[in-house]
N, C-alpha and C positions, 0 to 999 in steps of 0.2 A: 635713246629711248628712256622714258620716264615710267616707272611702275607703282610706285608708292605715291599717296596723297601729297606728302612733302615735296617730292621731285616734280610733280605735276604743278603744284602751287607755285614753285620756284620757276618752272618753264612759263607759266602764264604770267608771273610778275615781271619777269624779263621782258616778255613780249609786250606787255600793256605799258610798262612803266620803264623805258630804256634809260640808261644813265646819261644825264645831261652833260652838255660840252662844259669843259672847265675853261673859263676865260676871265681875264683881268676885269675888275669892276668899272664899267663904263662911266660910273658917276663921279670917280675919284678926279679931281681937277677940272671937271666939265663946268663951262659957263652956259647957263641957260637963259633964254629970252625972258622977258617979263610975261608973268602969267596972264592969260587972257582975261580973267576975270576972278573974283572972290567966289569960292564955293559956297552955296547956300547952306544953311543950317538944316539938319535933319528935322522933320516936322513929324507930329502925330498923324496928319493925314497921309503922309508918304508911307509910314509904317502900317496903318490900316489898309491903305491901297494894295500894298504887297502882301499883306496876310490874307486879304479877301481874294487874291489871285492864286492862291495856293490850290493844288489838286487835292480834293478831300480825301482820297482813300489811297494815296501814294504811300509807299512803304516808308516808315520814318527812319531816321538816322540812328546813331548810337545812342541818343538821349532817350529814345523809345516814344517820343511824344507824338501822337497822330495829328495830321494837319486838320482834320476835322474839328479837334479840340481848340486849336489856334484860332481857325476862322469863326468859330463860335463866340469868342471872347476877345474880339480885336479892341473894343474900347477899353477893356481892363488891361490888356496886354501893351497896348501902344503907350499908355501913360508910364508904364513901369520900364519898358525898353528904351524909350526917348532918352532919358539922362544917361544910360548905359552905351547907347550908340554915339552920343555927342562926345562923351568921354574917350571912348575908343578911338574916335576920329582926331579930336584935339590934342589927345596925349599920346597918340600912336600906341595904344595899348593893344595887346592880343590875348585872346583867351583860348588856350591851348585845346580844351576838350571841344569847343565849338568847330575846330579845324581838324578834329579827328573823324575820320570816314569809314564806313563799311563797303567794301567791294564785292558786289554778287556777280558771279560769271553765268552768263546764259549761253546757251547753244543757238547759232544762227540756224533757222530752219532751211531744209532743203539741201544741206551739203552732203556729199557722198562719203566723205570721211571726217572723222573728228579727232584725228591725231597730231594736229598742229595748233598753235595758240591762236592764228588769225581766224579760224572758223568760230571763236568764241566772242562774246561781246561782254566788255564790263559795265556793269551799272554801279554807279558811285552814290552812296546814299549819305548825305551830310546833315548835319544839325540844322534845322529850319531856322533857327534864330541867326545863324550865320549867313545863311542864304538870303534872308530878308535884308540884312544889312549889305550884302553884296548887291543885290538887285537895286537897292536905293542908289549906291554909288555909281553902278552902271548907267542908271537913268541920269544921274547928274553929269556924268561924262558925255553921254548921248547929247544932252541938252546943250553943253558947252561947244561940242564939236558942231552941231548943227547951227547954233545962234551966231557962232563966230567963224563959221565957214573954214574949219581947220582941215578938212579933208578935200581931196581933188573932186572935181565935179563928176568925173566918171568912176568914182569909187563906189561901187555898189555895195549896200550894207544892210539890206532889208527894210528901209524906211521908205515911206510913199515917194514915189518918183525914182527910186534907187533899187528896185526889186530885181529877182532874177529874170522876171519877164521884160523888164526895161533893158537889162543887160543883153537879152537875146534879140530885141528890137534894134538895139544899136549895132551889134554884131551883124545881123542881116543887112542893115543899111550900109555898113562899111563895105561888106562882101560885095553887095550889088553895084556900089559906086566903082569899086575896082574893076568889077567885070564891064561896066559901062565904059571904062577907058581903055578895054581891051587888054587888061593885065590879068595876072593870075593871083589869087587871094591865098594867103598861107595863114594858118592859125596855130598857135602853139597853147596846148592845154597843159597845166601841171596839176598833178595829185598832191594835195597838201594835207592829207589826212593824218600825217605825222607831225603837222606843225604844232598843234596844241599841246600834246604831251611833251614835246621837246623844247617848248618856249622857255626862256631863260628870264625869270622875273625881274632881275636887276637891269637886263637889256631892255625889257618891255618898260619898266619905269623910265628909264633914260629916254627911250624913243617919245614916250608921252609927254615928259617935261621939254623935250626939244619942241614939241608941238604946242607948247603953253598951257598945258592942263595943269590946274593947281595942284600943288603937292599934297594938300591936305585930303585930297579924295584918293590918293595913292598909297596910304600907309600899309594896307593889307599886303602889299607886295614886298615890302621891305625886308621881312624877316622870314620868308619861306626857306 
């Protein structure tokens, strides 16, 4: 039983942020294939695009800067953020305050009891400047994987032709094909809700480099 706010906070933190597995650095001594392409430079257009996509009234992160202020000054901000982002990627620099976040705990509605951590939902508020850079890098990785066909054809990932609807159509087709042959279809579903908070960044970077993703777009993973 947790009675004080400190004890409750510790219980929630343990439930939301479990201790990651300790493992040897997979990048030591690893031989990686040739990178699929050179990563493109960050441009003002990319920064403006991500700034304009921000939700206007979303709660700000630790820096306290509202998104509506950023979206109304995209031209001015893009010019000043461009050299900062380029330097961070080229020199593998990290700015610690941008990676500091605020976690807000919300109750999931409709629950009978609220005495266990899993009936609460953590909302993480990051500094928007860091989220913009992360979104640009994510777009570059998505473009490289699509352009160079680095993923399997049946890897459904939310892009056109690879959505959840397409996955269900394929699953239905396979099941009916098995039935047509007079056999029984069996499906295994795995709940991977714990995969993201338990991801090991060094292993993630190792896997991406094995798939020929350029190293320059992965620097923010190295120093976590």
